[in-house]
PQR file with spaces between the fields and no chain letter, atoms N, CA, C, O and H, PARSE charges and radii, in Angstrom:
ATOM       1  N    UNK     1      -4.641  -45.982  -19.252 -0.4000 1.5000
ATOM       2  CA   UNK     1      -5.484  -47.084  -18.846 -0.0000 2.0000
ATOM       3  C    UNK     1      -6.824  -47.029  -19.582  0.5500 1.7000
ATOM       4  O    UNK     1      -7.214  -47.978  -20.262 -0.5500 1.4000
ATOM       5  N    UNK     2      -7.507  -45.918  -19.435 -0.4000 1.5000
ATOM       6  CA   UNK     2      -8.800  -45.775  -20.104 -0.0000 2.0000
ATOM       7  C    UNK     2      -8.633  -45.871  -21.608  0.5500 1.7000
ATOM       8  O    UNK     2      -9.474  -46.450  -22.296 -0.5500 1.4000
ATOM       9  H    UNK     2      -7.190  -45.147  -18.882  0.4000 1.0000
ATOM      10  N    UNK     3      -7.547  -45.304  -22.120 -0.4000 1.5000
ATOM      11  CA   UNK     3      -7.310  -45.328  -23.562 -0.0000 2.0000
ATOM      12  C    UNK     3      -7.187  -46.756  -24.066  0.5500 1.7000
ATOM      13  O    UNK     3      -7.677  -47.075  -25.149 -0.5500 1.4000
ATOM      14  H    UNK     3      -6.864  -44.834  -21.561  0.4000 1.0000
ATOM      15  N    UNK     4      -6.541  -47.615  -23.298 -0.4000 1.5000
ATOM      16  CA   UNK     4      -6.380  -49.013  -23.709 -0.0000 2.0000
ATOM      17  C    UNK     4      -7.732  -49.706  -23.800  0.5500 1.7000
ATOM      18  O    UNK     4      -7.984  -50.464  -24.736 -0.5500 1.4000
ATOM      19  H    UNK     4      -6.143  -47.357  -22.418  0.4000 1.0000
ATOM      20  N    UNK     5      -8.595  -49.450  -22.837 -0.4000 1.5000
ATOM      21  CA   UNK     5      -9.918  -50.074  -22.835 -0.0000 2.0000
ATOM      22  C    UNK     5     -10.783  -49.510  -23.959  0.5500 1.7000
ATOM      23  O    UNK     5     -11.428  -50.265  -24.687 -0.5500 1.4000
ATOM      24  H    UNK     5      -8.390  -48.835  -22.076  0.4000 1.0000
ATOM      25  N    UNK     6     -10.797  -48.186  -24.102 -0.4000 1.5000
ATOM      26  CA   UNK     6     -11.693  -47.585  -25.080 -0.0000 2.0000
ATOM      27  C    UNK     6     -11.185  -47.686  -26.512  0.5500 1.7000
ATOM      28  O    UNK     6     -11.930  -47.417  -27.454 -0.5500 1.4000
ATOM      29  H    UNK     6     -10.273  -47.573  -23.511  0.4000 1.0000
ATOM      30  N    UNK     7      -9.910  -48.076  -26.687 -0.4000 1.5000
ATOM      31  CA   UNK     7      -9.413  -48.306  -28.042 -0.0000 2.0000
ATOM      32  C    UNK     7      -9.709  -49.731  -28.500  0.5500 1.7000
ATOM      33  O    UNK     7      -9.499  -50.070  -29.665 -0.5500 1.4000
ATOM      34  H    UNK     7      -9.304  -48.294  -25.921  0.4000 1.0000
ATOM      35  N    UNK     8     -10.198  -50.566  -27.577 -0.4000 1.5000
ATOM      36  CA   UNK     8     -10.594  -51.935  -27.911 -0.0000 2.0000
ATOM      37  C    UNK     8     -11.973  -51.871  -28.569  0.5500 1.7000
ATOM      38  O    UNK     8     -12.945  -51.494  -27.915 -0.5500 1.4000
ATOM      39  H    UNK     8     -10.368  -50.291  -26.631  0.4000 1.0000
ATOM      40  N    UNK     9     -12.076  -52.237  -29.867 -0.4000 1.5000
ATOM      41  CA   UNK     9     -13.349  -52.080  -30.602 -0.0000 2.0000
ATOM      42  C    UNK     9     -14.555  -52.724  -29.920  0.5500 1.7000
ATOM      43  O    UNK     9     -15.648  -52.159  -29.951 -0.5500 1.4000
ATOM      44  H    UNK     9     -11.286  -52.544  -30.399  0.4000 1.0000
ATOM      45  N    UNK    10     -14.383  -53.875  -29.314 -0.4000 1.5000
ATOM      46  CA   UNK    10     -15.526  -54.575  -28.720 -0.0000 2.0000
ATOM      47  C    UNK    10     -16.030  -53.901  -27.442  0.5500 1.7000
ATOM      48  O    UNK    10     -17.119  -54.221  -26.966 -0.5500 1.4000
ATOM      49  H    UNK    10     -13.495  -54.334  -29.288  0.4000 1.0000
ATOM      50  N    UNK    11     -15.256  -52.979  -26.886 -0.4000 1.5000
ATOM      51  CA   UNK    11     -15.640  -52.353  -25.622 -0.0000 2.0000
ATOM      52  C    UNK    11     -16.084  -50.899  -25.774  0.5500 1.7000
ATOM      53  O    UNK    11     -16.432  -50.259  -24.782 -0.5500 1.4000
ATOM      54  H    UNK    11     -14.371  -52.719  -27.273  0.4000 1.0000
ATOM      55  N    UNK    12     -16.077  -50.374  -26.982 -0.4000 1.5000
ATOM      56  CA   UNK    12     -16.374  -48.950  -27.197 -0.0000 2.0000
ATOM      57  C    UNK    12     -17.725  -48.511  -26.646  0.5500 1.7000
ATOM      58  O    UNK    12     -17.845  -47.404  -26.122 -0.5500 1.4000
ATOM      59  H    UNK    12     -15.795  -50.894  -27.788  0.4000 1.0000
ATOM      60  N    UNK    13     -18.738  -49.358  -26.755 -0.4000 1.5000
ATOM      61  CA   UNK    13     -20.071  -48.946  -26.325 -0.0000 2.0000
ATOM      62  C    UNK    13     -20.361  -49.307  -24.869  0.5500 1.7000
ATOM      63  O    UNK    13     -21.458  -49.055  -24.372 -0.5500 1.4000
ATOM      64  H    UNK    13     -18.640  -50.258  -27.180  0.4000 1.0000
ATOM      65  N    UNK    14     -19.391  -49.889  -24.194 -0.4000 1.5000
ATOM      66  CA   UNK    14     -19.589  -50.293  -22.797 -0.0000 2.0000
ATOM      67  C    UNK    14     -19.498  -49.081  -21.880  0.5500 1.7000
ATOM      68  O    UNK    14     -18.859  -48.080  -22.202 -0.5500 1.4000
ATOM      69  H    UNK    14     -18.500  -50.094  -24.597  0.4000 1.0000
ATOM      70  N    UNK    15     -20.148  -49.196  -20.742 -0.4000 1.5000
ATOM      71  CA   UNK    15     -20.116  -48.141  -19.729 -0.0000 2.0000
ATOM      72  C    UNK    15     -19.163  -48.582  -18.625  0.5500 1.7000
ATOM      73  O    UNK    15     -19.594  -49.044  -17.569 -0.5500 1.4000
ATOM      74  H    UNK    15     -20.667  -50.009  -20.480  0.4000 1.0000
ATOM      75  N    UNK    16     -17.864  -48.435  -18.878 -0.4000 1.5000
ATOM      76  CA   UNK    16     -16.854  -48.910  -17.930 -0.0000 2.0000
ATOM      77  C    UNK    16     -16.162  -47.707  -17.300  0.5500 1.7000
ATOM      78  O    UNK    16     -15.686  -46.807  -17.992 -0.5500 1.4000
ATOM      79  H    UNK    16     -17.514  -48.060  -19.736  0.4000 1.0000
ATOM      80  N    UNK    17     -16.119  -47.715  -15.977 -0.4000 1.5000
ATOM      81  CA   UNK    17     -15.399  -46.693  -15.228 -0.0000 2.0000
ATOM      82  C    UNK    17     -14.071  -47.288  -14.782  0.5500 1.7000
ATOM      83  O    UNK    17     -14.008  -48.450  -14.382 -0.5500 1.4000
ATOM      84  H    UNK    17     -16.506  -48.446  -15.415  0.4000 1.0000
ATOM      85  N    UNK    18     -13.009  -46.488  -14.852 -0.4000 1.5000
ATOM      86  CA   UNK    18     -11.672  -46.955  -14.510 -0.0000 2.0000
ATOM      87  C    UNK    18     -11.107  -46.070  -13.413  0.5500 1.7000
ATOM      88  O    UNK    18     -10.985  -44.858  -13.591 -0.5500 1.4000
ATOM      89  H    UNK    18     -13.060  -45.544  -15.177  0.4000 1.0000
ATOM      90  N    UNK    19     -10.764  -46.664  -12.290 -0.4000 1.5000
ATOM      91  CA   UNK    19     -10.121  -45.953  -11.188 -0.0000 2.0000
ATOM      92  C    UNK    19      -8.754  -46.585  -10.979  0.5500 1.7000
ATOM      93  O    UNK    19      -8.635  -47.809  -10.933 -0.5500 1.4000
ATOM      94  H    UNK    19     -10.863  -47.648  -12.146  0.4000 1.0000
ATOM      95  N    UNK    20      -7.711  -45.749  -10.852 -0.4000 1.5000
ATOM      96  CA   UNK    20      -6.352  -46.247  -10.703 -0.0000 2.0000
ATOM      97  C    UNK    20      -5.703  -45.611   -9.490  0.5500 1.7000
ATOM      98  O    UNK    20      -5.821  -44.406   -9.265 -0.5500 1.4000
ATOM      99  H    UNK    20      -7.808  -44.755  -10.889  0.4000 1.0000
ATOM     100  N    UNK    21      -5.005  -46.444   -8.698 -0.4000 1.5000
ATOM     101  CA   UNK    21      -4.253  -45.934   -7.562 -0.0000 2.0000
ATOM     102  C    UNK    21      -3.016  -46.796   -7.372  0.5500 1.7000
ATOM     103  O    UNK    21      -3.118  -47.964   -6.996 -0.5500 1.4000
ATOM     104  H    UNK    21      -4.909  -47.423   -8.880  0.4000 1.0000
ATOM     105  N    UNK    22      -1.850  -46.224   -7.632 -0.4000 1.5000
ATOM     106  CA   UNK    22      -0.563  -46.901   -7.442 -0.0000 2.0000
ATOM     107  C    UNK    22      -0.518  -48.281   -8.100  0.5500 1.7000
ATOM     108  O    UNK    22      -0.093  -49.250   -7.471 -0.5500 1.4000
ATOM     109  H    UNK    22      -1.767  -45.275   -7.937  0.4000 1.0000
ATOM     110  N    UNK    23      -0.939  -48.376   -9.317 -0.4000 1.5000
ATOM     111  CA   UNK    23      -0.862  -49.633  -10.058 -0.0000 2.0000
ATOM     112  C    UNK    23      -2.056  -50.553   -9.879  0.5500 1.7000
ATOM     113  O    UNK    23      -2.206  -51.524  -10.621 -0.5500 1.4000
ATOM     114  H    UNK    23      -1.285  -47.589   -9.828  0.4000 1.0000
ATOM     115  N    UNK    24      -2.911  -50.261   -8.898 -0.4000 1.5000
ATOM     116  CA   UNK    24      -4.119  -51.060   -8.689 -0.0000 2.0000
ATOM     117  C    UNK    24      -5.258  -50.409   -9.479  0.5500 1.7000
ATOM     118  O    UNK    24      -5.491  -49.204   -9.375 -0.5500 1.4000
ATOM     119  H    UNK    24      -2.789  -49.473   -8.295  0.4000 1.0000
ATOM     120  N    UNK    25      -5.950  -51.208  -10.255 -0.4000 1.5000
ATOM     121  CA   UNK    25      -7.017  -50.685  -11.114 -0.0000 2.0000
ATOM     122  C    UNK    25      -8.342  -51.315  -10.713  0.5500 1.7000
ATOM     123  O    UNK    25      -8.431  -52.529  -10.531 -0.5500 1.4000
ATOM     124  H    UNK    25      -5.761  -52.187  -10.340  0.4000 1.0000
ATOM     125  N    UNK    26      -9.368  -50.487  -10.576 -0.4000 1.5000
ATOM     126  CA   UNK    26     -10.715  -50.975  -10.299 -0.0000 2.0000
ATOM     127  C    UNK    26     -11.582  -50.643  -11.497  0.5500 1.7000
ATOM     128  O    UNK    26     -11.677  -49.491  -11.919 -0.5500 1.4000
ATOM     129  H    UNK    26      -9.295  -49.501  -10.724  0.4000 1.0000
ATOM     130  N    UNK    27     -12.217  -51.681  -12.039 -0.4000 1.5000
ATOM     131  CA   UNK    27     -13.129  -51.517  -13.169 -0.0000 2.0000
ATOM     132  C    UNK    27     -14.550  -51.674  -12.661  0.5500 1.7000
ATOM     133  O    UNK    27     -14.860  -52.637  -11.960 -0.5500 1.4000
ATOM     134  H    UNK    27     -12.140  -52.617  -11.696  0.4000 1.0000
ATOM     135  N    UNK    28     -15.414  -50.730  -13.010 -0.4000 1.5000
ATOM     136  CA   UNK    28     -16.817  -50.818  -12.613 -0.0000 2.0000
ATOM     137  C    UNK    28     -17.680  -50.345  -13.770  0.5500 1.7000
ATOM     138  O    UNK    28     -17.179  -49.807  -14.758 -0.5500 1.4000
ATOM     139  H    UNK    28     -15.162  -49.947  -13.580  0.4000 1.0000
ATOM     140  N    UNK    29     -18.975  -50.552  -13.634 -0.4000 1.5000
ATOM     141  CA   UNK    29     -19.901  -50.133  -14.670 -0.0000 2.0000
ATOM     142  C    UNK    29     -20.681  -51.313  -15.206  0.5500 1.7000
ATOM     143  O    UNK    29     -20.735  -52.377  -14.590 -0.5500 1.4000
ATOM     144  H    UNK    29     -19.381  -50.988  -12.832  0.4000 1.0000
ATOM     145  N    UNK    30     -21.286  -51.107  -16.367 -0.4000 1.5000
ATOM     146  CA   UNK    30     -22.175  -52.114  -16.936 -0.0000 2.0000
ATOM     147  C    UNK    30     -21.760  -52.472  -18.353  0.5500 1.7000
ATOM     148  O    UNK    30     -21.424  -51.601  -19.156 -0.5500 1.4000
ATOM     149  H    UNK    30     -21.243  -50.242  -16.868  0.4000 1.0000
ATOM     150  N    UNK    31     -21.789  -53.763  -18.647 -0.4000 1.5000
ATOM     151  CA   UNK    31     -21.475  -54.269  -19.984 -0.0000 2.0000
ATOM     152  C    UNK    31     -22.565  -55.247  -20.395  0.5500 1.7000
ATOM     153  O    UNK    31     -23.312  -55.737  -19.548 -0.5500 1.4000
ATOM     154  H    UNK    31     -22.062  -54.470  -17.995  0.4000 1.0000
ATOM     155  N    UNK    32     -22.660  -55.533  -21.690 -0.4000 1.5000
ATOM     156  CA   UNK    32     -23.709  -56.414  -22.192 -0.0000 2.0000
ATOM     157  C    UNK    32     -23.386  -57.895  -22.022  0.5500 1.7000
ATOM     158  O    UNK    32     -24.284  -58.711  -21.817 -0.5500 1.4000
ATOM     159  H    UNK    32     -22.053  -55.135  -22.378  0.4000 1.0000
ATOM     160  N    UNK    33     -22.101  -58.240  -22.108 -0.4000 1.5000
ATOM     161  CA   UNK    33     -21.735  -59.659  -22.149 -0.0000 2.0000
ATOM     162  C    UNK    33     -20.595  -59.972  -21.185  0.5500 1.7000
ATOM     163  O    UNK    33     -19.770  -59.111  -20.884 -0.5500 1.4000
ATOM     164  H    UNK    33     -21.371  -57.577  -22.275  0.4000 1.0000
ATOM     165  N    UNK    34     -20.559  -61.213  -20.706 -0.4000 1.5000
ATOM     166  CA   UNK    34     -19.452  -61.668  -19.869 -0.0000 2.0000
ATOM     167  C    UNK    34     -18.132  -61.536  -20.631  0.5500 1.7000
ATOM     168  O    UNK    34     -17.098  -61.233  -20.037 -0.5500 1.4000
ATOM     169  H    UNK    34     -21.230  -61.913  -20.950  0.4000 1.0000
ATOM     170  N    UNK    35     -18.170  -61.762  -21.935 -0.4000 1.5000
ATOM     171  CA   UNK    35     -16.955  -61.638  -22.760 -0.0000 2.0000
ATOM     172  C    UNK    35     -16.380  -60.227  -22.684  0.5500 1.7000
ATOM     173  O    UNK    35     -15.164  -60.052  -22.761 -0.5500 1.4000
ATOM     174  H    UNK    35     -19.010  -62.008  -22.418  0.4000 1.0000
ATOM     175  N    UNK    36     -17.249  -59.210  -22.532 -0.4000 1.5000
ATOM     176  CA   UNK    36     -16.771  -57.827  -22.408 -0.0000 2.0000
ATOM     177  C    UNK    36     -16.012  -57.638  -21.095  0.5500 1.7000
ATOM     178  O    UNK    36     -14.994  -56.946  -21.054 -0.5500 1.4000
ATOM     179  H    UNK    36     -18.236  -59.353  -22.469  0.4000 1.0000
ATOM     180  N    UNK    37     -16.507  -58.248  -20.040 -0.4000 1.5000
ATOM     181  CA   UNK    37     -15.817  -58.188  -18.746 -0.0000 2.0000
ATOM     182  C    UNK    37     -14.449  -58.833  -18.876  0.5500 1.7000
ATOM     183  O    UNK    37     -13.443  -58.264  -18.452 -0.5500 1.4000
ATOM     184  H    UNK    37     -17.334  -58.810  -20.074  0.4000 1.0000
ATOM     185  N    UNK    38     -14.415  -60.020  -19.460 -0.4000 1.5000
ATOM     186  CA   UNK    38     -13.153  -60.738  -19.621 -0.0000 2.0000
ATOM     187  C    UNK    38     -12.159  -59.924  -20.447  0.5500 1.7000
ATOM     188  O    UNK    38     -10.978  -59.849  -20.109 -0.5500 1.4000
ATOM     189  H    UNK    38     -15.232  -60.482  -19.804  0.4000 1.0000
ATOM     190  N    UNK    39     -12.640  -59.317  -21.528 -0.4000 1.5000
ATOM     191  CA   UNK    39     -11.768  -58.540  -22.415 -0.0000 2.0000
ATOM     192  C    UNK    39     -11.241  -57.302  -21.705  0.5500 1.7000
ATOM     193  O    UNK    39     -10.062  -56.973  -21.835 -0.5500 1.4000
ATOM     194  H    UNK    39     -13.599  -59.378  -21.803  0.4000 1.0000
ATOM     195  N    UNK    40     -12.093  -56.614  -20.958 -0.4000 1.5000
ATOM     196  CA   UNK    40     -11.663  -55.411  -20.240 -0.0000 2.0000
ATOM     197  C    UNK    40     -10.575  -55.753  -19.221  0.5500 1.7000
ATOM     198  O    UNK    40      -9.606  -55.008  -19.075 -0.5500 1.4000
ATOM     199  H    UNK    40     -13.051  -56.881  -20.853  0.4000 1.0000
ATOM     200  N    UNK    41     -10.728  -56.861  -18.528 -0.4000 1.5000
ATOM     201  CA   UNK    41      -9.721  -57.288  -17.553 -0.0000 2.0000
ATOM     202  C    UNK    41      -8.424  -57.647  -18.273  0.5500 1.7000
ATOM     203  O    UNK    41      -7.340  -57.262  -17.835 -0.5500 1.4000
ATOM     204  H    UNK    41     -11.515  -57.467  -18.647  0.4000 1.0000
ATOM     205  N    UNK    42      -8.536  -58.375  -19.366 -0.4000 1.5000
ATOM     206  CA   UNK    42      -7.358  -58.775  -20.135 -0.0000 2.0000
ATOM     207  C    UNK    42      -6.592  -57.546  -20.652  0.5500 1.7000
ATOM     208  O    UNK    42      -5.369  -57.477  -20.528 -0.5500 1.4000
ATOM     209  H    UNK    42      -9.417  -58.687  -19.722  0.4000 1.0000
ATOM     210  N    UNK    43      -7.311  -56.588  -21.226 -0.4000 1.5000
ATOM     211  CA   UNK    43      -6.678  -55.377  -21.756 -0.0000 2.0000
ATOM     212  C    UNK    43      -6.011  -54.596  -20.626  0.5500 1.7000
ATOM     213  O    UNK    43      -4.888  -54.116  -20.783 -0.5500 1.4000
ATOM     214  H    UNK    43      -8.304  -56.644  -21.326  0.4000 1.0000
ATOM     215  N    UNK    44      -6.695  -54.467  -19.489 -0.4000 1.5000
ATOM     216  CA   UNK    44      -6.150  -53.715  -18.360 -0.0000 2.0000
ATOM     217  C    UNK    44      -4.877  -54.367  -17.835  0.5500 1.7000
ATOM     218  O    UNK    44      -3.895  -53.679  -17.559 -0.5500 1.4000
ATOM     219  H    UNK    44      -7.607  -54.856  -19.362  0.4000 1.0000
ATOM     220  N    UNK    45      -4.890  -55.679  -17.697 -0.4000 1.5000
ATOM     221  CA   UNK    45      -3.704  -56.393  -17.199 -0.0000 2.0000
ATOM     222  C    UNK    45      -2.510  -56.250  -18.139  0.5500 1.7000
ATOM     223  O    UNK    45      -1.364  -56.358  -17.702 -0.5500 1.4000
ATOM     224  H    UNK    45      -5.688  -56.238  -17.920  0.4000 1.0000
ATOM     225  N    UNK    46      -2.766  -56.010  -19.423 -0.4000 1.5000
ATOM     226  CA   UNK    46      -1.674  -55.909  -20.395 -0.0000 2.0000
ATOM     227  C    UNK    46      -0.981  -54.545  -20.367  0.5500 1.7000
ATOM     228  O    UNK    46       0.068  -54.372  -20.989 -0.5500 1.4000
ATOM     229  H    UNK    46      -3.697  -55.922  -19.778  0.4000 1.0000
ATOM     230  N    UNK    47      -1.554  -53.581  -19.655 -0.4000 1.5000
ATOM     231  CA   UNK    47      -0.972  -52.240  -19.586 -0.0000 2.0000
ATOM     232  C    UNK    47       0.205  -52.249  -18.619  0.5500 1.7000
ATOM     233  O    UNK    47       0.101  -52.738  -17.494 -0.5500 1.4000
ATOM     234  H    UNK    47      -2.405  -53.721  -19.150  0.4000 1.0000
ATOM     235  N    UNK    48       1.327  -51.697  -19.079 -0.4000 1.5000
ATOM     236  CA   UNK    48       2.534  -51.642  -18.255 -0.0000 2.0000
ATOM     237  C    UNK    48       2.276  -50.872  -16.958  0.5500 1.7000
ATOM     238  O    UNK    48       1.693  -49.788  -16.981 -0.5500 1.4000
ATOM     239  H    UNK    48       1.411  -51.299  -19.993  0.4000 1.0000
ATOM     240  N    UNK    49       2.708  -51.430  -15.840 -0.4000 1.5000
ATOM     241  CA   UNK    49       2.570  -50.751  -14.560 -0.0000 2.0000
ATOM     242  C    UNK    49       1.366  -51.191  -13.741  0.5500 1.7000
ATOM     243  O    UNK    49       1.246  -50.817  -12.574 -0.5500 1.4000
ATOM     244  H    UNK    49       3.182  -52.311  -15.822  0.4000 1.0000
ATOM     245  N    UNK    50       0.471  -51.979  -14.331 -0.4000 1.5000
ATOM     246  CA   UNK    50      -0.703  -52.455  -13.596 -0.0000 2.0000
ATOM     247  C    UNK    50      -0.290  -53.621  -12.700  0.5500 1.7000
ATOM     248  O    UNK    50       0.238  -54.623  -13.182 -0.5500 1.4000
ATOM     249  H    UNK    50       0.568  -52.283  -15.279  0.4000 1.0000
ATOM     250  N    UNK    51      -0.531  -53.486  -11.401 -0.4000 1.5000
ATOM     251  CA   UNK    51      -0.151  -54.544  -10.469 -0.0000 2.0000
ATOM     252  C    UNK    51      -1.333  -55.429  -10.091  0.5500 1.7000
ATOM     253  O    UNK    51      -1.149  -56.600   -9.759 -0.5500 1.4000
ATOM     254  H    UNK    51      -0.960  -52.672  -11.010  0.4000 1.0000
ATOM     255  N    UNK    52      -2.549  -54.877  -10.140 -0.4000 1.5000
ATOM     256  CA   UNK    52      -3.727  -55.692   -9.822 -0.0000 2.0000
ATOM     257  C    UNK    52      -4.963  -55.081  -10.485  0.5500 1.7000
ATOM     258  O    UNK    52      -5.012  -53.884  -10.769 -0.5500 1.4000
ATOM     259  H    UNK    52      -2.699  -53.926  -10.410  0.4000 1.0000
ATOM     260  N    UNK    53      -5.959  -55.938  -10.720 -0.4000 1.5000
ATOM     261  CA   UNK    53      -7.211  -55.495  -11.333 -0.0000 2.0000
ATOM     262  C    UNK    53      -8.361  -56.027  -10.475  0.5500 1.7000
ATOM     263  O    UNK    53      -8.470  -57.229  -10.235 -0.5500 1.4000
ATOM     264  H    UNK    53      -5.920  -56.910  -10.489  0.4000 1.0000
ATOM     265  N    UNK    54      -9.213  -55.111  -10.021 -0.4000 1.5000
ATOM     266  CA   UNK    54     -10.415  -55.505   -9.275 -0.0000 2.0000
ATOM     267  C    UNK    54     -11.618  -55.289  -10.186  0.5500 1.7000
ATOM     268  O    UNK    54     -11.810  -54.202  -10.730 -0.5500 1.4000
ATOM     269  H    UNK    54      -9.125  -54.134  -10.216  0.4000 1.0000
ATOM     270  N    UNK    55     -12.411  -56.319  -10.343 -0.4000 1.5000
ATOM     271  CA   UNK    55     -13.571  -56.245  -11.226 -0.0000 2.0000
ATOM     272  C    UNK    55     -14.848  -56.011  -10.442  0.5500 1.7000
ATOM     273  O    UNK    55     -15.264  -56.851   -9.644 -0.5500 1.4000
ATOM     274  H    UNK    55     -12.255  -57.202   -9.902  0.4000 1.0000
ATOM     275  N    UNK    56     -15.463  -54.866  -10.674 -0.4000 1.5000
ATOM     276  CA   UNK    56     -16.781  -54.568  -10.118 -0.0000 2.0000
ATOM     277  C    UNK    56     -17.791  -54.322  -11.240  0.5500 1.7000
ATOM     278  O    UNK    56     -18.838  -53.715  -11.013 -0.5500 1.4000
ATOM     279  H    UNK    56     -15.125  -54.184  -11.322  0.4000 1.0000
ATOM     280  N    UNK    57     -17.478  -54.795  -12.452 -0.4000 1.5000
ATOM     281  CA   UNK    57     -18.385  -54.634  -13.587 -0.0000 2.0000
ATOM     282  C    UNK    57     -19.563  -55.585  -13.440  0.5500 1.7000
ATOM     283  O    UNK    57     -19.439  -56.666  -12.865 -0.5500 1.4000
ATOM     284  H    UNK    57     -16.627  -55.288  -12.636  0.4000 1.0000
ATOM     285  N    UNK    58     -20.703  -55.167  -13.967 -0.4000 1.5000
ATOM     286  CA   UNK    58     -21.931  -55.960  -13.907 -0.0000 2.0000
ATOM     287  C    UNK    58     -22.517  -56.099  -15.295  0.5500 1.7000
ATOM     288  O    UNK    58     -22.291  -55.256  -16.164 -0.5500 1.4000
ATOM     289  H    UNK    58     -20.804  -54.288  -14.434  0.4000 1.0000
ATOM     290  N    UNK    59     -23.269  -57.162  -15.499 -0.4000 1.5000
ATOM     291  CA   UNK    59     -23.970  -57.350  -16.767 -0.0000 2.0000
ATOM     292  C    UNK    59     -25.274  -56.555  -16.735  0.5500 1.7000
ATOM     293  O    UNK    59     -25.954  -56.515  -15.710 -0.5500 1.4000
ATOM     294  H    UNK    59     -23.452  -57.846  -14.793  0.4000 1.0000
ATOM     295  N    UNK    60     -25.621  -55.923  -17.860 -0.4000 1.5000
ATOM     296  CA   UNK    60     -26.878  -55.171  -17.958 -0.0000 2.0000
ATOM     297  C    UNK    60     -28.028  -56.134  -18.087  0.5500 1.7000
ATOM     298  O    UNK    60     -29.180  -55.710  -18.183 -0.5500 1.4000
ATOM     299  H    UNK    60     -25.069  -55.957  -18.693  0.4000 1.0000
């Protein structure tokens, strides 16, 4: 999960925390742009086995 997010070039410098429990993923932390939030959610949803994504990320 974390590898998918951190391998995305546009998200490398973001401060994103990833918590996973039985397919449910919670993303938190701080990003510079709304586009970073959207991309992190999109990348997370594309990972096999993810059943839901909760966004708690905030803009800096």
